[in-house]
C-alpha positions as CSV (number, residue, x, y, z in Angstrom):
1,X,-10.4,-11.5,-11.9
2,X,-7.0,-12.7,-10.2
3,X,-7.5,-10.1,-7.6
4,X,-11.4,-11.2,-6.9
5,X,-10.3,-15.0,-6.9
6,X,-7.5,-14.1,-4.4
7,X,-10.0,-12.0,-2.3
8,X,-12.7,-15.2,-2.6
9,X,-10.2,-18.0,-1.7
10,X,-8.7,-15.9,1.2
11,X,-12.3,-15.6,3.0
12,X,-12.7,-19.1,1.9
13,X,-9.4,-20.4,3.8
14,X,-10.4,-18.4,7.0
15,X,-13.6,-19.8,6.9
16,X,-12.7,-23.4,6.2
17,X,-10.0,-22.6,9.6
18,X,-12.8,-21.9,11.5
19,X,-14.9,-24.5,10.5
20,X,-12.0,-26.8,11.6
21,X,-11.9,-25.0,15.0
22,X,-15.7,-25.7,15.1
23,X,-15.4,-29.6,14.7
24,X,-12.9,-29.4,17.0
25,X,-15.1,-27.7,19.7
26,X,-18.0,-30.0,18.5
27,X,-16.3,-32.8,19.3
28,X,-15.0,-31.8,22.6
29,X,-18.3,-30.4,24.0
30,X,-21.1,-32.5,21.6
31,X,-22.6,-29.7,20.4
32,X,-24.2,-31.1,17.1
33,X,-25.8,-34.2,19.4
34,X,-27.5,-31.7,21.6
35,X,-28.9,-29.6,18.6
36,X,-29.9,-33.2,16.4
37,X,-31.2,-34.9,19.5
38,X,-33.9,-31.8,19.6
39,X,-35.3,-32.7,15.9
40,X,-34.9,-30.8,12.1
41,X,-35.7,-27.2,13.4
42,X,-32.8,-27.4,15.8
43,X,-30.4,-29.1,13.5
44,X,-31.0,-26.0,11.0
45,X,-30.4,-23.9,14.4
46,X,-27.1,-25.5,14.5
47,X,-26.4,-24.7,11.1
48,X,-27.4,-21.2,11.7
49,X,-25.2,-20.7,14.8
50,X,-22.2,-22.0,13.2
51,X,-22.6,-20.2,10.1
52,X,-22.5,-16.9,12.3
53,X,-19.6,-17.8,13.9
54,X,-17.8,-18.7,11.1
55,X,-19.2,-15.6,9.1
56,X,-18.5,-12.8,11.2
57,X,-15.8,-14.5,12.7
58,X,-13.8,-15.0,9.5
59,X,-14.5,-10.9,8.8
60,X,-13.6,-9.8,11.9
61,X,-10.4,-11.9,12.0
62,X,-9.2,-9.9,8.6
63,X,-9.9,-6.7,10.1
64,X,-8.4,-7.3,13.2
65,X,-5.2,-8.6,11.1
66,X,-5.7,-6.0,8.4
67,X,-2.9,-3.0,9.5
68,X,-0.2,-5.8,10.7
69,X,-0.9,-7.9,7.4
70,X,-0.6,-4.8,5.4
71,X,2.5,-3.5,6.7
72,X,4.3,-6.6,6.1
73,X,2.9,-8.0,2.4
74,X,3.1,-4.3,1.2
75,X,6.6,-3.4,2.9
76,X,5.2,-0.4,4.2
77,X,7.8,1.9,6.0
78,X,5.9,3.7,8.8
79,X,6.9,7.3,9.4
80,X,7.7,7.4,12.9
81,X,10.5,10.2,12.4
82,X,10.4,12.1,9.2
83,X,13.8,11.7,7.4
84,X,13.2,14.6,4.9
85,X,11.0,17.3,3.5
86,X,8.6,15.1,1.9
87,X,8.1,12.6,4.7
88,X,7.3,15.9,7.1
89,X,5.0,17.0,4.6
90,X,3.0,13.9,4.4
91,X,2.5,14.1,8.4
92,X,1.4,17.5,8.6
93,X,-1.0,17.0,5.6
94,X,-2.5,13.6,7.4
95,X,-2.7,15.6,10.8
96,X,-4.3,18.8,9.4
97,X,-7.0,16.6,7.9
98,X,-7.5,13.9,10.6
99,X,-8.6,17.0,12.9
100,X,-10.6,18.2,10.5
101,X,-12.5,15.0,10.4
102,X,-12.4,14.3,13.9
103,X,-10.3,11.7,14.3
104,X,-6.9,10.5,15.9
105,X,-3.6,10.7,13.7
106,X,-3.2,7.5,12.0
107,X,-0.2,5.7,11.3
108,X,1.3,6.8,7.9
109,X,3.5,5.1,5.7
110,X,5.3,4.7,2.4
111,X,5.4,1.5,0.2
112,X,7.4,0.8,-2.9
113,X,5.7,0.3,-6.1
114,X,6.1,2.3,-9.7
115,X,2.5,2.3,-9.6
116,X,0.8,5.4,-8.1
117,X,-1.7,4.2,-5.4
118,X,-2.4,4.6,-1.6
119,X,-4.6,3.0,0.9
120,X,-6.1,3.0,4.1
121,X,-6.6,0.3,6.8
122,X,-7.4,-0.7,10.3
123,X,-10.0,-2.3,12.5
124,X,-10.8,1.1,14.2
125,X,-11.4,4.6,12.4
126,X,-9.1,6.3,15.4
127,X,-6.2,3.2,15.0
128,X,-5.9,3.4,11.3
129,X,-3.2,2.9,8.9
130,X,-2.9,5.3,5.8
131,X,-0.1,4.5,3.2
132,X,0.7,6.1,-0.2
133,X,3.4,4.7,-2.8
134,X,6.3,5.9,-4.0
135,X,5.1,6.1,-7.8
136,X,2.2,8.4,-6.3
137,X,4.7,10.5,-4.4
138,X,6.8,10.6,-7.7
139,X,4.0,11.1,-10.5
140,X,2.1,13.1,-8.8
141,X,2.5,17.4,-7.6
142,X,1.7,18.1,-3.9
143,X,-2.1,19.1,-4.2
144,X,-2.9,16.1,-6.1
145,X,-1.3,14.1,-3.2
146,X,-3.2,15.7,-0.9
147,X,-6.1,15.4,-2.3
148,X,-5.7,11.4,-2.7
149,X,-4.5,11.4,1.2
150,X,-7.9,13.4,1.7
151,X,-9.7,10.4,0.2
152,X,-8.2,7.9,1.6
153,X,-8.6,9.9,5.3
154,X,-12.5,9.8,4.2
155,X,-12.9,6.1,4.5
156,X,-11.1,6.1,7.5
157,X,-13.4,8.9,8.7
158,X,-16.7,7.1,7.4
159,X,-15.8,3.8,9.1
160,X,-15.7,2.1,5.3
161,X,-13.5,-0.4,7.1
162,X,-15.7,-1.8,9.5
163,X,-18.9,-1.7,7.8
164,X,-17.1,-3.6,4.5
165,X,-16.5,-6.1,7.5
166,X,-20.0,-6.3,8.9
167,X,-21.4,-6.3,5.2
168,X,-19.1,-9.3,4.7
169,X,-19.8,-11.0,7.8
170,X,-23.7,-11.3,7.0
171,X,-22.9,-12.1,3.4
172,X,-20.6,-14.9,4.8
173,X,-23.4,-16.1,7.5
174,X,-25.8,-16.1,4.5
175,X,-23.7,-18.2,2.3
176,X,-22.6,-20.8,4.8
177,X,-26.1,-21.2,5.9
178,X,-27.6,-21.5,2.7
179,X,-25.3,-23.8,0.9
180,X,-25.3,-26.2,3.9
181,X,-29.3,-26.0,4.2
182,X,-29.4,-26.8,0.6
183,X,-27.1,-29.3,0.7
184,X,-29.0,-30.9,3.8
185,X,-32.0,-31.1,1.2
186,X,-30.1,-32.3,-1.7
187,X,-28.5,-35.1,0.5
188,X,-32.2,-36.1,1.8
189,X,-33.3,-36.1,-1.5
190,X,-30.7,-38.0,-3.1
191,X,-31.1,-40.8,-0.1
192,X,-34.5,-41.3,0.2
193,X,-35.6,-44.9,1.1
194,X,-32.3,-45.6,2.7
195,X,-32.0,-46.2,6.2
196,X,-30.0,-43.2,7.6
197,X,-28.4,-43.3,11.2
198,X,-28.5,-39.7,11.4
199,X,-25.5,-37.2,10.8
200,X,-25.0,-36.4,6.8
201,X,-24.5,-37.8,3.9
202,X,-21.7,-38.0,0.9
203,X,-23.9,-35.6,-1.2
204,X,-24.1,-33.1,1.6
205,X,-20.5,-32.5,1.8
206,X,-20.5,-32.4,-2.2
207,X,-23.1,-30.3,-2.9
208,X,-22.6,-28.0,0.1
209,X,-19.1,-27.1,-1.1
210,X,-19.9,-26.5,-4.7
211,X,-23.0,-24.2,-3.3
212,X,-20.7,-22.5,-1.0
213,X,-18.4,-21.4,-3.9
214,X,-21.0,-20.4,-6.1
215,X,-22.9,-18.0,-3.5
216,X,-19.6,-16.9,-2.4
217,X,-18.9,-15.3,-6.4
218,X,-22.5,-14.1,-5.7
219,X,-21.8,-12.4,-2.3
220,X,-18.5,-11.1,-3.9
221,X,-20.7,-9.3,-6.5
222,X,-22.3,-7.5,-3.7
223,X,-19.3,-6.4,-1.9
224,X,-18.0,-5.0,-4.8
225,X,-20.9,-3.0,-5.6
226,X,-20.5,-1.8,-2.2
227,X,-17.3,-0.8,-2.9
228,X,-17.9,1.1,-5.9
229,X,-20.4,3.2,-4.6
230,X,-18.3,3.8,-1.6
231,X,-15.4,5.2,-3.8
232,X,-17.8,8.1,-4.7
233,X,-18.4,9.2,-1.1
234,X,-15.0,9.0,-0.6
235,X,-14.2,11.1,-3.9
236,X,-16.7,13.7,-2.4
237,X,-14.6,13.7,1.1
238,X,-11.4,14.3,-0.6
239,X,-12.9,17.1,-2.4
240,X,-14.1,18.8,0.9
241,X,-10.7,18.1,2.6
242,X,-8.4,19.2,-0.3
243,X,-10.7,21.3,-2.6
244,X,-13.2,19.7,-5.6
245,X,-10.5,20.9,-8.4
246,X,-7.2,18.6,-6.9
247,X,-9.4,15.9,-6.4
248,X,-10.0,15.9,-10.2
249,X,-6.7,16.7,-11.0
250,X,-5.7,13.7,-9.0
251,X,-8.1,11.4,-10.7
252,X,-6.9,12.7,-14.0
253,X,-3.2,12.2,-13.1
254,X,-4.2,8.5,-12.4
255,X,-6.2,8.4,-15.6
256,X,-2.9,9.4,-17.5
257,X,-0.8,7.0,-15.5
258,X,-3.1,4.1,-17.1
259,X,-3.2,3.2,-13.0
260,X,-4.8,-0.2,-12.0
261,X,-4.9,-2.1,-8.7
262,X,-2.2,-3.1,-7.9
263,X,-2.9,-3.7,-4.0
264,X,-3.2,-7.8,-3.0
265,X,-6.8,-9.1,-1.6
266,X,-8.5,-7.0,0.5
267,X,-6.5,-3.8,0.6
268,X,-7.7,-3.2,-2.8
269,X,-10.7,-2.2,-2.3
270,X,-9.4,0.8,-0.1
271,X,-6.8,2.0,-2.8
272,X,-6.8,5.2,-5.0
273,X,-6.6,3.3,-8.2
274,X,-8.6,0.9,-10.0
275,X,-11.7,0.5,-12.2
276,X,-10.5,-0.8,-15.6
277,X,-13.1,-3.6,-17.3
278,X,-16.5,-4.2,-18.7
279,X,-18.6,-6.8,-19.0
280,X,-19.0,-9.2,-16.6
281,X,-15.5,-8.0,-15.1
282,X,-17.1,-4.8,-14.3
283,X,-19.4,-6.8,-11.4
284,X,-16.0,-7.7,-9.7
285,X,-14.6,-4.3,-10.1
286,X,-13.3,-2.4,-6.6
287,X,-13.4,1.0,-8.3
288,X,-15.7,2.7,-10.4
289,X,-14.3,3.6,-13.9
290,X,-12.3,6.9,-13.1
291,X,-14.2,8.7,-16.1
292,X,-17.1,8.5,-14.1
293,X,-16.1,9.7,-10.9
294,X,-14.4,12.7,-12.8
295,X,-17.8,13.3,-14.2
296,X,-19.3,12.6,-10.8
297,X,-17.1,15.4,-8.9
298,X,-17.7,17.7,-12.2
299,X,-21.3,17.6,-11.8
300,X,-21.5,17.8,-8.0
301,X,-22.2,22.1,-6.6
């Protein structure tokens, strides 16, 4: 839940920053007055345009910054010149898998974490980053690491980072639009009988903020469902690249290690580990439980 709250707050912070930028542009060019002078439908049109810019703007800014943020926040050491056999082997495996799925060689890196984990990120499938933890290399065999790399390369080849960004952008737009439209309705109801000179009342700002937080959590549930669905496909992709028995063995190893999501914010959705929880917490999981992922691979023929 801590990771989910961090993700929600990060998206909210980006939206707030874009909102400030929008208000600056509005004060400079009088965008709102142009719409408001056109009547109520145009007023909602102004909100829709603002929601579209802020919703997709926040999502795509996060995607554009994702690779650089991953390197800094996770301390990823990109392998430019392999220093040992293990690093050379990692590059060889990723190169082979990149050729198999028809994409350019991504950057490959290692980050320090005792937990076995890995993730992929990047704004484009031909300009991606695939990173593994030191814990993964220490606790898994080469066959199992190969399967994990195949899983992450499947995320890249499927364009999962961009797809999730588009989904997040659509949901952000609806969250911003609906919260402000309903805030306007609530404010109008609260100020019945009062003379208004135009613009928004105090009730609009309070209700729209509360509704945006509430709708934001509902949107997060949808994004997390998509993330779990996507993990099953990445597992199948890893099985195709490395072998089904290797992918199953890697997931079983994660089970034995009791691996959890130790990746911050949005990177958790593209890690290999995760999926511990039940009840309401299950709605906010980025990964399905490992036993379900193993069962899905075992049932595949």
